[in-house]
C-alpha positions as CSV (number, residue, x, y, z in Angstrom):
1,M,-0.3,0.2,-0.1
2,I,1.4,3.5,-0.9
3,L,1.5,5.2,2.4
4,S,0.5,8.9,0.7
5,N,-2.6,7.5,-0.5
6,D,-3.5,5.8,2.9
7,N,-6.3,8.5,3.9
8,K,-7.9,8.5,0.6
9,Y,-9.1,5.0,1.2
10,R,-9.5,5.1,4.7
11,A,-11.7,8.3,4.6
12,N,-12.9,8.7,8.1
13,M,-12.2,5.4,9.5
14,G,-9.9,6.8,11.9
15,L,-12.8,9.1,13.8
16,S,-15.1,6.0,13.8
17,L,-12.7,3.9,15.2
18,K,-12.1,6.3,18.3
19,L,-15.7,6.4,18.7
20,A,-15.9,2.7,18.8
21,E,-13.3,2.7,21.2
22,Y,-14.8,5.1,23.4
23,R,-18.1,3.5,23.5
24,H,-16.8,-0.1,24.0
25,V,-13.7,0.2,26.0
26,E,-13.4,3.6,27.8
27,N,-17.1,4.4,28.7
28,P,-17.5,0.8,30.2
29,F,-14.3,1.4,32.1
30,I,-15.2,4.8,33.5
31,V,-18.5,3.3,34.8
32,Q,-17.0,0.6,36.5
33,L,-14.4,2.9,38.3
34,K,-17.4,4.9,39.5
35,G,-19.0,1.7,40.7
36,L,-15.9,0.9,42.6
37,G,-16.1,4.1,44.5
38,W,-13.3,5.9,42.9
39,N,-15.5,9.0,42.4
40,S,-15.9,9.6,46.1
41,G,-14.2,11.8,48.4
42,K,-10.8,13.4,47.1
43,N,-10.9,11.2,44.0
44,Q,-12.5,12.2,40.8
45,V,-13.2,10.4,37.4
46,L,-13.1,12.9,34.8
47,V,-14.3,12.6,31.4
48,L,-12.2,14.6,29.2
49,Q,-12.8,16.1,25.6
50,M,-11.8,14.4,22.5
51,Q,-9.7,17.5,21.7
52,Q,-8.1,19.5,24.5
53,T,-6.1,22.9,23.4
54,P,-2.8,23.2,25.4
55,E,-3.0,26.1,28.2
């Protein structure tokens, strides 16, 4: 495969993979952490935006 044409054939596959990973891996893990009590007291479970701007 020619790397320069890779985006032409994949199109938005990367974006859909990121959303699938969030839905099937990250979100259930966040729910599990909250269920185990990691979101109480001084602990916080944070859900960050997909894109962040540096400060």
